[in-house]
C-alpha positions in Angstrom: 0.0 0.0 0.0 1.4 3.4 -0.9 1.9 6.2 1.6 -1.5 7.9 2.0 -3.0 10.7 4.1 -5.3 8.2 5.9 -4.6 4.5 6.2 -6.2 1.6 8.1 -4.2 -1.6 8.3 -5.7 -4.9 9.4 -8.2 -3.0 11.4 -10.5 -5.2 13.6 -13.3 -4.4 16.1 -15.0 -7.0 18.2 -17.7 -5.9 20.7 -18.1 -7.9 23.9 -15.1 -10.1 22.9 -15.1 -12.3 26.0 -18.8 -13.1 25.9 -20.8 -15.7 24.0 -22.6 -12.9 22.2 -19.4 -11.3 20.8 -19.9 -9.4 17.5 -17.1 -8.8 15.0 -18.0 -5.4 13.7 -14.9 -4.9 11.5 -12.6 -7.6 10.1 -9.1 -6.8 8.6 -10.0 -3.4 7.1 -7.2 -2.2 4.8 -7.9 1.2 3.2 -5.9 4.1 1.8 -7.5 7.6 1.4 -5.5 10.4 -0.2 -5.2 14.0 0.9 -8.1 16.1 -0.4 -10.4 13.1 -1.4 -14.2 13.2 -1.1 -14.8 9.5 -0.1 -17.9 7.6 0.9 -18.4 4.6 3.0 -21.6 2.8 1.9 -23.2 -0.6 2.7 -26.3 -2.0 4.5 -27.2 -1.1 8.0 -24.9 -3.0 10.4 -22.0 -3.2 7.9 -19.6 -1.3 10.1 -19.7 2.2 8.6 -20.2 4.1 11.9 -17.8 1.9 13.8 -15.1 2.5 11.2 -15.6 6.3 11.3 -15.5 6.3 15.1 -12.2 4.4 15.2 -10.7 6.6 12.5 -11.7 9.7 14.5 -10.5 8.3 17.8 -14.0 8.2 19.3 -13.7 4.4 19.8 -10.8 2.0 20.1 -9.8 -0.8 17.7 -9.5 -4.4 18.9 -6.5 -4.7 16.7 -4.9 -3.1 13.7 -3.7 0.4 13.0 -5.1 3.8 11.9 -2.5 6.3 10.5 -3.6 9.9 9.9 -1.1 12.2 8.2 1.8 10.3 9.8 0.2 10.1 13.2 -0.6 6.6 14.5 -4.1 7.3 15.9 -4.5 3.8 17.5 -1.4 4.4 19.7 -2.4 7.7 21.2 -3.3 8.2 24.8 -6.7 9.8 25.6 -5.2 13.3 26.1 -3.4 13.1 22.8 -6.6 11.8 21.1 -8.5 14.8 22.5 -6.0 17.2 21.0 -6.1 15.4 17.7 -9.8 15.6 17.5 -9.9 19.2 18.5 -7.2 20.4 16.1 -7.3 18.1 13.1 -10.6 16.3 12.8 -14.1 17.8 12.2 -17.2 15.7 13.0 -20.6 15.9 11.4 -23.3 13.6 13.0 -26.7 12.7 11.6 -28.4 14.1 14.7 -26.6 17.5 14.2 -25.3 17.6 17.9 -25.5 21.4 18.1 -25.4 22.9 21.6 -29.1 24.1 22.1 -28.3 27.1 24.3 -25.8 28.6 21.8 -26.7 30.5 18.6 -25.6 29.3 15.2 -22.7 31.7 15.3 -21.6 30.4 18.8 -21.9 26.8 17.7 -19.8 27.5 14.6 -17.1 29.3 16.7 -17.1 26.7 19.5 -14.2 24.5 18.3 -12.1 27.5 17.3 -12.5 28.9 20.8 -11.3 25.6 22.2 -8.3 25.9 19.9 -7.5 29.2 21.6 -8.1 31.4 18.5 -8.8 35.1 19.0 -12.3 36.5 19.1 -11.7 38.4 15.9 -10.4 35.3 14.1 -13.3 33.2 15.3 -15.8 35.9 14.1 -14.2 36.3 10.7 -13.7 32.6 10.0 -17.2 31.7 11.2 -18.8 34.3 9.0 -16.7 33.2 6.0 -17.7 29.5 6.4 -21.4 30.5 7.1 -21.5 32.5 3.8 -20.2 29.5 1.9 -22.9 27.4 3.3 -25.6 30.0 2.7 -26.5 30.5 6.4 -25.0 33.9 7.0 -28.5 35.3 7.8 -29.1 32.7 10.5 -26.1 33.3 12.7 -28.1 34.8 15.6 -30.7 32.1 15.7 -30.8 29.2 18.2 -30.9 25.6 16.8 -34.6 25.1 17.7 -35.3 28.1 15.4 -33.7 26.4 12.4 -34.9 23.6 10.0 -33.2 20.3 9.9 -31.3 21.3 6.8 -30.2 24.6 8.3 -29.0 22.8 11.5 -27.0 20.4 9.5 -25.4 23.3 7.6 -24.4 24.8 10.9 -23.0 21.5 12.0 -20.9 21.3 8.8 -19.8 24.9 9.3 -18.6 24.1 12.8 -16.7 21.1 11.5 -15.0 23.1 8.8 -14.3 26.3 10.7 -11.4 25.1 12.7 -9.6 24.1 9.5 -9.2 20.4 10.2 -7.2 18.0 8.1 -10.1 15.6 8.0 -13.9 15.7 8.3 -15.8 12.6 9.2 -19.5 12.8 8.5 -21.8 9.9 9.6 -25.0 9.8 7.5 -25.1 13.6 7.3 -28.2 13.6 5.2 -30.2 10.9 7.0 -32.6 13.3 8.6 -33.1 15.6 5.6 -35.5 15.6 2.7 -34.1 14.8 -0.8 -33.7 18.5 -1.8 -32.0 19.5 1.4 -29.7 16.4 1.2 -28.7 17.3 -2.4 -28.0 20.9 -1.4 -25.9 19.9 1.6 -23.8 17.5 -0.5 -23.2 20.1 -3.2 -22.0 22.5 -0.5 -19.8 19.8 1.2 -18.3 19.0 -2.2 -17.6 22.6 -2.9 -16.0 23.0 0.5 -13.8 19.9 -0.2 -12.7 21.6 -3.4 -12.2 25.1 -2.0 -10.6 24.2 1.3 -8.8 21.1 0.3 -10.1 19.3 3.4 -10.3 15.5 3.1 -13.9 14.4 3.7 -15.0 10.8 4.5 -18.7 10.4 4.9 -21.1 7.4 5.3 -24.4 7.0 3.5 -26.8 4.5 2.1 -28.5 7.1 -0.2 -27.6 6.5 -3.9 -28.0 10.2 -4.6 -25.5 11.1 -1.9 -23.1 8.2 -2.8 -23.0 9.4 -6.4 -21.2 12.7 -5.3 -18.1 10.8 -4.1 -14.8 10.5 -5.9 -13.8 7.4 -3.9 -16.3 4.7 -3.1 -15.8 2.1 -0.3 -18.5 -0.5 0.2 -18.6 -2.4 3.5 -20.5 -5.6 4.0 -20.5 -7.7 7.2 -17.6 -5.7 8.5 -15.4 -6.3 5.5 -14.4 -4.2 2.4 -16.6 -5.5 -0.4 -15.5 -2.9 -3.0 -13.0 -0.1 -3.1 -13.0 2.1 -6.2 -11.7 5.5 -7.2 -14.3 7.1 -9.4 -12.4 10.2 -10.6 
């Protein structure tokens, strides 16, 4: 395997390994994703998509195997180092949005940048820049419960992008959106990928969403069933 921005080597995950009901969620996953790619993980429910994203992002541990992100062996990091990696280099987008309900859209977008220690002026400038790209500049003073699902997910994407991470992991980002909102969100994510050069790996089972990817990885029963560069 050539040297890649993101690699997994012989990655395995077993839940409840010492019990009779042990489940092998991932089995010997070998992947290489290059810097700047727009890659999709697809496959049926239970195929291991979310588990793989969580291990790549350091939200869950592997049973065995290795994840390497831009030369950093993620699977060897202690929890404090993992926290710094997630804060500074990885943006997350969840299907349930996970916005902080008492913060405005602006404050949600700026949240990670403030954790990074950036100045108020930089947080404000960068937040407004990303919001404009996602067409939510007029919504910055609204609370999450004043926004539609599609608008909330755009805020979540803006928050993920604002801190200038190396990698964005998006788990079924369009699952709770209607087809038009889903198509708009994917177009915007694709544009951000091209404009900002951020590597994006997202999971989906929606053919309309999957068709946007440049690198398609299909999981089935915790294994890679197909792995194809589309452009």
